[in-house]
RODO-2510 file (C-alpha; in nm, 4 decimals, decimal comma):
residues 215
     n   res          X          Y          Z
     1     m     0,0080    -0,0123     0,0327
     2     y     0,1198     0,3723    -0,0686
     3     h     0,1895     0,6169     0,2555
     4     g    -0,0312     0,9329     0,1919
     5     g     0,3072     1,1453     0,3306
     6     g     0,6290     1,0245     0,2572
     7     g     0,4988     0,8733    -0,0968
     8     k     0,6754     0,5106    -0,0031
     9     i     0,5518     0,1848    -0,0563
    10     e     0,4376    -0,0017     0,2052
    11     v     0,4500    -0,4024     0,2066
    12     i     0,3880    -0,6289     0,4619
    13     v     0,6324    -0,9667     0,5394
    14     p     0,6079    -1,2230     0,8033
    15     p     0,8437    -1,1722     1,1127
    16     g     1,1708    -1,2806     1,0360
    17     r     1,1943    -1,2023     0,7033
    18     s     1,4976    -0,9989     0,5784
    19     g     1,5827    -0,7654     0,2991
    20     r     1,5518    -0,3755     0,2564
    21     v     1,4572    -0,2226    -0,0874
    22     a     1,5167     0,1432    -0,1494
    23     g     1,1886     0,3346    -0,1051
    24     v     0,9901     0,0877     0,0492
    25     l     0,8845     0,0934     0,3736
    26     v     0,8932    -0,2560     0,5388
    27     r     0,6379    -0,3564     0,8316
    28     r     0,6807    -0,7298     0,9806
    29     r     0,3590    -0,8501     1,1185
    30     r     0,2192    -1,2011     1,1013
    31     l    -0,1546    -1,1624     0,9246
    32     p    -0,4526    -1,4508     0,9627
    33     p    -0,5079    -1,6052     0,5954
    34     s    -0,8653    -1,4124     0,5989
    35     d    -0,6392    -1,1192     0,5363
    36     v    -0,4617    -1,2147     0,2244
    37     v    -0,5589    -1,2793    -0,1265
    38     v    -0,3452    -1,3557    -0,4201
    39     h    -0,3332    -1,1275    -0,7171
    40     r    -0,1948    -1,2116    -1,0089
    41     g     0,0283    -1,4551    -0,8139
    42     i     0,1311    -1,2109    -0,5611
    43     p    -0,0134    -1,2334    -0,2293
    44     v    -0,1897    -0,8899    -0,1026
    45     t    -0,4221    -0,8200     0,1803
    46     t    -0,7522    -0,7940     0,0974
    47     v    -0,9463    -0,4489     0,0275
    48     a    -1,0974    -0,4358     0,3081
    49     r    -0,7275    -0,4968     0,5227
    50     t    -0,6437    -0,2644     0,2778
    51     l    -0,9263    -0,0093     0,3585
    52     v    -0,8872     0,0136     0,7292
    53     d    -0,4742    -0,0209     0,7413
    54     l    -0,5149     0,3180     0,5361
    55     a    -0,7149     0,5142     0,8013
    56     s    -0,4317     0,4917     1,0059
    57     v    -0,2099     0,6600     0,7750
    58     l    -0,3911     0,8732     0,5122
    59     g    -0,5836     1,2115     0,5418
    60     e    -0,9694     1,2145     0,5145
    61     r    -0,9765     1,3044     0,1440
    62     q    -0,6991     1,0279     0,0286
    63     l    -0,8983     0,7769     0,2457
    64     a    -1,2591     0,8531     0,0987
    65     g    -1,0850     0,9029    -0,2533
    66     a    -0,9660     0,5031    -0,1801
    67     m    -1,3035     0,3921    -0,0421
    68     d    -1,4785     0,5135    -0,3714
    69     e    -1,2553     0,3678    -0,5767
    70     a    -1,3178     0,0479    -0,4218
    71     l    -1,6914     0,1120    -0,4501
    72     r    -1,6569     0,2065    -0,8209
    73     r    -1,4707    -0,1232    -0,8943
    74     g    -1,7566    -0,3489    -0,6761
    75     l    -1,5021    -0,4159    -0,4445
    76     y    -1,6553    -0,2593    -0,1189
    77     d    -1,7598    -0,5259     0,1310
    78     q    -1,9135    -0,3368     0,4351
    79     r    -1,9036    -0,6972     0,6297
    80     a    -1,5482    -0,7343     0,5644
    81     i    -1,4619    -0,3802     0,6655
    82     d    -1,6858    -0,4358     0,9912
    83     e    -1,5184    -0,7223     1,0891
    84     q    -1,1669    -0,5415     1,0848
    85     l    -1,2981    -0,2400     1,2822
    86     g    -1,2836    -0,2893     1,6616
    87     p    -1,1261    -0,0882     1,9602
    88     g    -0,7769    -0,0787     1,9713
    89     r    -0,7258    -0,1455     1,6092
    90     a    -0,5187     0,1110     1,4042
    91     g    -0,7713     0,3308     1,1581
    92     t    -1,0759     0,2539     1,3267
    93     t    -1,1483     0,5418     1,4697
    94     a    -1,0670     0,7396     1,1356
    95     f    -1,2521     0,4872     0,9375
    96     r    -1,5529     0,5204     1,1297
    97     a    -1,5697     0,9210     1,1600
    98     m    -1,5349     0,9555     0,8103
    99     l    -1,8458     0,7117     0,7533
   100     a    -2,0277     0,9512     0,9914
   101     a    -1,9024     1,2676     0,8663
   102     r    -1,9934     1,1539     0,4570
   103     h    -2,3229     0,9550     0,5647
   104     p    -2,4930     1,1315     0,8834
   105     d    -2,7867     0,9352     0,8550
   106     r    -2,6197     0,5874     0,7609
   107     e    -2,7136     0,4517     1,1012
   108     r    -3,0777     0,4310     0,9659
   109     s    -2,9966     0,1635     0,7423
   110     k    -3,1035    -0,1659     0,8191
   111     s    -2,8791    -0,3565     0,6108
   112     e    -2,5252    -0,4671     0,4359
   113     l    -2,6815    -0,4034     0,1170
   114     e    -2,8484    -0,0847     0,1938
   115     n    -2,5034     0,0118     0,3247
   116     l    -2,3655    -0,0629    -0,0160
   117     g    -2,6255     0,1288    -0,2069
   118     i    -2,5963     0,4368     0,0235
   119     d    -2,1865     0,4165    -0,0229
   120     l    -2,2185     0,3834    -0,3672
   121     f    -2,4378     0,6772    -0,4607
   122     a    -2,2681     0,8827    -0,2411
   123     a    -1,9326     0,7910    -0,3976
   124     a    -2,0933     0,8934    -0,7391
   125     g    -2,1607     1,2136    -0,6242
   126     l    -2,5426     1,1962    -0,6142
   127     p    -2,7701     1,3637    -0,3830
   128     f    -2,8082     1,1940    -0,0129
   129     p    -3,1399     0,9913     0,0087
   130     e    -3,3713     0,9602     0,2506
   131     i    -3,3115     0,6325     0,4420
   132     n    -3,6063     0,3738     0,4992
   133     a    -3,8515     0,6493     0,4632
   134     w    -4,2322     0,6249     0,5995
   135     f    -4,5363     0,6991     0,4099
   136     p    -4,7989     0,6271     0,6795
   137     g    -5,1105     0,6829     0,4036
   138     l    -4,9624     0,4383     0,1550
   139     g    -5,1323     0,0834     0,1526
   140     e    -5,2832    -0,0446     0,4156
   141     q    -5,0986     0,0018     0,6944
   142     g    -4,8610     0,2608     0,5530
   143     m    -4,5377     0,1602     0,3642
   144     e    -4,1651     0,2324     0,4116
   145     v    -3,9203     0,2428     0,1364
   146     d    -3,5354     0,1638     0,1154
   147     l    -3,4058     0,5121    -0,0259
   148     l    -3,6167     0,7928    -0,1379
   149     w    -3,5587     1,0900    -0,3497
   150     r    -3,8717     1,2586    -0,2100
   151     d    -3,8516     1,5716    -0,4423
   152     a    -3,7558     1,3786    -0,8028
   153     g    -4,0502     1,1213    -0,6888
   154     v    -3,7449     0,8212    -0,6813
   155     v    -3,7803     0,5284    -0,4703
   156     v    -3,4814     0,2636    -0,4756
   157     e    -3,5343    -0,0759    -0,3117
   158     l    -3,2865    -0,2964    -0,2949
   159     d    -3,3464    -0,7057    -0,2801
   160     g    -3,1598    -0,8652    -0,0821
   161     w    -3,2271    -1,2762    -0,1284
   162     d    -3,2311    -1,3445     0,1911
   163     y    -3,5302    -1,1462     0,2786
   164     h    -3,7431    -1,1762    -0,0903
   165     r    -3,6907    -1,5607    -0,1360
   166     f    -4,0644    -1,6144     0,0092
   167     r    -4,4038    -1,5856    -0,2223
   168     r    -4,5619    -1,3659     0,0376
   169     q    -4,2756    -1,1208     0,0752
   170     f    -4,2460    -1,1325    -0,2826
   171     e    -4,5927    -1,0344    -0,3520
   172     n    -4,5664    -0,7814    -0,0541
   173     d    -4,2883    -0,5860    -0,2781
   174     h    -4,5076    -0,5882    -0,5909
   175     d    -4,8248    -0,4738    -0,4455
   176     k    -4,6061    -0,1531    -0,2822
   177     t    -4,4711    -0,1018    -0,6247
   178     v    -4,7868    -0,0825    -0,7897
   179     e    -4,9300     0,1454    -0,4705
   180     l    -4,5984     0,4004    -0,5415
   181     q    -4,6125     0,4151    -0,9220
   182     n    -4,9996     0,4924    -0,8422
   183     h    -4,8874     0,7762    -0,6343
   184     g    -4,6705     0,8899    -0,8858
   185     f    -4,3262     0,7495    -0,7692
   186     l    -4,0526     0,5695    -1,0002
   187     v    -3,9558     0,2878    -0,8460
   188     l    -3,6134     0,1138    -0,9120
   189     r    -3,5543    -0,2794    -0,7850
   190     f    -3,1880    -0,3584    -0,8009
   191     t    -3,0668    -0,6876    -0,6181
   192     w    -2,7266    -0,7500    -0,4223
   193     r    -2,5810    -0,8985    -0,7558
   194     q    -2,6541    -0,5960    -0,9697
   195     t    -2,5350    -0,3993    -0,6772
   196     r    -2,2171    -0,5584    -0,6390
   197     e    -2,1125    -0,6412    -0,9398
   198     r    -2,2797    -0,3750    -1,1983
   199     p    -2,2429    -0,0644    -0,9796
   200     e    -2,1765     0,1425    -1,2756
   201     w    -2,5056     0,0456    -1,4171
   202     v    -2,6999     0,1341    -1,1567
   203     v    -2,5455     0,4377    -1,0354
   204     a    -2,5845     0,5652    -1,4539
   205     t    -2,9560     0,3931    -1,3711
   206     v    -3,0360     0,5950    -1,1056
   207     r    -2,8659     0,9004    -1,1994
   208     g    -3,0636     0,9181    -1,5210
   209     h    -3,3751     0,9013    -1,3466
   210     l    -3,3076     1,1871    -1,0835
   211     t    -3,1491     1,4049    -1,4052
   212     a    -3,4895     1,3550    -1,5897
   213     r    -3,7260     1,3595    -1,2837
   214     s    -3,5819     1,7085    -1,1632
   215     a    -3,5348     1,8914    -1,4715
***
């Protein structure tokens, strides 16, 4: 990884390894196997591990840039990052502070998929949506939507398989879509796989509809 101040390349090697290379800062540390992947034949730290490590050496703007790049490439995994964060872990405080500053209402999110969508749209520079907005007058008992751009009348529903695999839940979601459309809202539904594997397409779709409906 790269040090934000001196521009040196930082390399983590197991304890006991020797050797020095000009311009390279060597840190000797034993890593758990879960923190290491092989990329083009070279063992490297996972994206989650790298982002949290960077949080201890980079400024907020540089850290945000690294996070945004991971989001654009579909490599950002909030669950894996949460496993890296913890009391006493270098970078934890800085990373949590950055999330809180960028997404002040993020704690309203109810799922990892919602967090991923929120971060993805923020990284793309889209207006921040209302999270889990409640419509008391819609449907028999009111209804809640995942992400809402109220002025544009755009709703994004993020459909995780665990919640939507039962027939009744599936039908309820379709009832919700029809009800929202009857009241003039545009409803866009994205799956976990679409959000993770096709983030640029998801962002372009939402951006296009926000722009069209805000004109």
